[in-house]
N, C-alpha and C positions, 0 to 999 in steps of 0.2 A: 351508759346511754343505750337505750333499746334500739335494736336493729329491725324490730317488727313495725309494720305499717309505715306511717309517715315519720320516720326518724329525723331528728334534728340534724341538719347539715353540719359537717365539720368545717370550721373556718380556722384561719391562723389564730384568731382570738381563743378558739376552743382549745388549741394546743397549749397556749399560755395558761389557761385555766387548769388544764390537766397537770401541767408541771407544778403549779402552785398547790394543787390538792394531792399531789403524789400519785396520781393515776398514770400508769404506764401507757405510752403511745405505741400503736402498732402501725407498721408501714410495710407494704409489699409492692413489688413492681407488677406492671401489667402493660401489654402492648397491643391488645386486640379486644374487640367487643365481647366475645364470648367469655373469656377468662376474667376480664375486668368486671363483668356482671356478677360472676361467682364471687370474686374477691370482695366486691362492695357488699353483696348480700351476706357474706360471712362476717361482716362487722369490722373490717379493717378501717382504721381512721384516715390513713393517708395512702393514696396510690401514686407511686412514682412511675411515670413514663420514662424509664431509664435509657440512657445511651447504651446500656447493656443489651438493648435490642440488636446492636451491631454484632454481638456475640451469639445470643441465643436464637434470634430470628433470622439473621443474615449470614451467620457462619463465619464471621471475621475473627481473627485472632485477637484484635484489640478493639477499643471503642472509637478509635480515631477515624475510620472511614465513614461513619454514619453522618449524613448531612442534615441541615436544617429542614429541608423539605421532607426527609424521611421522618424526623422527629415530629413534625407537624402532622403528618399522616397518621402515625401511631397514636398521637394525642387525640386526634379527631375520633378515632375508633373507640378509644377508652371513654372519652367524654359522653358519647352516645349511650354508654352502658350504665353510667354511674348516677345514683340518686343521692348518696350520703357522703361519701369520702371526699376529702380534700385532694385535688389532683395537681401534682407538681410535675413539671416537665424539665428534663435535663437539657441545658443548652449545650449543643455538641461542640467538639473541638473546632476552633477556628471561627466561632460565631461571637466571641466576646473578648478573647485574649488580646491585649495590647491596643485596643481601639474602643473607647467607651461609646463613641457614636455608633459604631457597628453593633456593639453589645445592645444598645437601646433599640436599634432597628430590628435586631434578631428577636429580642424579647417581645417587642410589639407585634411582630409577625406571629409568634407563638400564641400570644393571648388573643389576637383578633381572629386568626384563622382556625384555632382549635377550640376556643372558649374554655381553656383550662384556667386554673386558679392561681398558679404561681410558677416560678422558674427556679432552677437550681444551677449554681456555678461552682466549679472547683477552684480552690486557691484562697489565699489570704491577702496580704498586703499588695501582692502583685495584681490583684483584680478588684481592689476596693473601689477604685475610680469607676469601674464599670458597674459595680454593685450600686453605688450611690446614684449614678445616672439612671439606671433602671428604676430604682426606688423613687426617683424624682418624678417619674411618669405614673406613679401609683401602682406599680407592679410589685407584688410581694416576692421576696428573694430568700431562698434557702441556701445556706453555705455548705461547703464540703471540704473537710480538712483531713490530714493523715495521709493514707494512701490515696493518691489522686490518679485514677487509671488513665486519664488523658495525658498525663506526664510520664507514661511508661518509658518512653525512649530517653527521657532525661535521667531517670533513676535506674533504669535497666533491670528492674526486678519488682515483683509484687510482694516482697517480704514486709514484715511489720515496720511501720514508720515510727519516728519520734522516740526511739529507745535511748538515744544519747541525750545528754542534758541540754545541749544547745538547741537541738531540734525540738525537744519537748518545750523549752522556754518559748521558742518561736510559735509553736502551736497555741500556747496559752495567749500570747500577744495577738496572734492572728484572730483567735476566737473573740477577744475583746474588741478588736477592730471591726469585725463583722457585726457584732452586736451593736456597737456604737453607730455603725453605718446604717443600721436599721433592719438587718436580717431577722426573720421571725423564728429561725431554727438553724441548727448546724448538724450535718451528718459527720460522724467520726468513723473513718474506715481503717481497720487493722492498726490500732495503736494500743499500747499497754493499758490494761484495765484500770490500773491505779491513776494513770494520767487522765483517762476519760472521766473517772470519778471526780478527780480534783477540778477539772474544767467544768463539769456539770454543776458542781456546787458554787463555783465562782459566777457562772452566767445566770442571768434571769430568764433568758430564752431557752427553750427545750433543746436537748441534744438527742440525736438518734444514732445509735451505734450499729455497726456491722463489723464483728470481730473486735469490739472495743469493750467487752465485759458487760456485767449486769447492771452497772450503776448509772448508765445513761438514762435519760428520761423516756426513751423508747428504743425500739429495735426495728431493723429493716433487713429483709432478705430478698434475693431474686426469686421470683415465683417458680421458675423452671428448676431451680436448685432445690427449693423446699419440696416440690412435688416429685423429685427424683427423675425428671425428664433428662436433665444434663447429668448423666450417670458417671462421667469420667472426672468431674470436678469435685474434689474432696478436701476443701480447706478445713482447718480445725474448727472454725466458728460455725460451720454449717450443720444444722440438724435437719435431716430428711424426714418429712412427715408422711411421705408415700414413696413407693418405688415404681412410678408410672412407666419408666423405660421398659421394665420387664413385663408389666401388665399390658401395655400397648403392643409390645412386640408379640406377646402371646395371643392377643386378640386378632392381630393382623394375620398371624400364622394360621389361626383357626378359621378365619374367613377364607384364606387361600385354599385351605384343605377342603372346606365345605363346598366351595364353588367347583373345584376340580373333581370332587366325588359326585357332584350332582345333588348334594343335600340342600344346597341353597340356590335359588329359593324353593321352598316346599309349596305344597298346595295352599296352605293358609297364607302364604306370603305372595301369592299370585292373584291376579284379577280375572 
């Protein structure tokens, strides 16, 4: 699909077509207008307004502190910038777990107040009632299995999930449950590549991997990690396409030096 001019908007149906044709799906996070505009213009298919904003934007250690109001704000910023990509918004911790009525209310707020296209929830059988209730209102839902960062205090670690046979079997069953409930896609985070490949073949809906090997139907990364802004985070699955931490630091240092030396602003930069 061309990204020039009036490119065709990506929809949930587009992703199903891409899986059927074997075309890989690209997904990145964005949380603000300026970077979302760049990501969309670069041809990414799906923009995730991730609760990882809690980490990279707010400086929290986990995704748990970010609120529904915060997520709606970030989604609003992204929606204003995007012409082509499908925009999916993470439902934050506490907005859907254990109460399907609250889940529906939270999802409706996201859709009405941000004008985004879909929501994403973490979990399988534990949240399927919430998934079904949200879908009953016509709101598209993306699932998320494997490492589920909102459950960090339950598991106590960010290590690879579903390495043991029992947990792997549950992931497959949860995947089927989410597909049957009506999810249009599932993110697999930090699971063995072979398991992700197996699940991707079983499902008719597309899978998006992060640390789940090359055989998912698409891939997702956190934009700040890809750009090398978050320089201290170095998981095995991350490929840095730039080292912006060093470049931005150098630019700031040069600016400080130029101001202090009187070099900036020069005559051409003055009125």
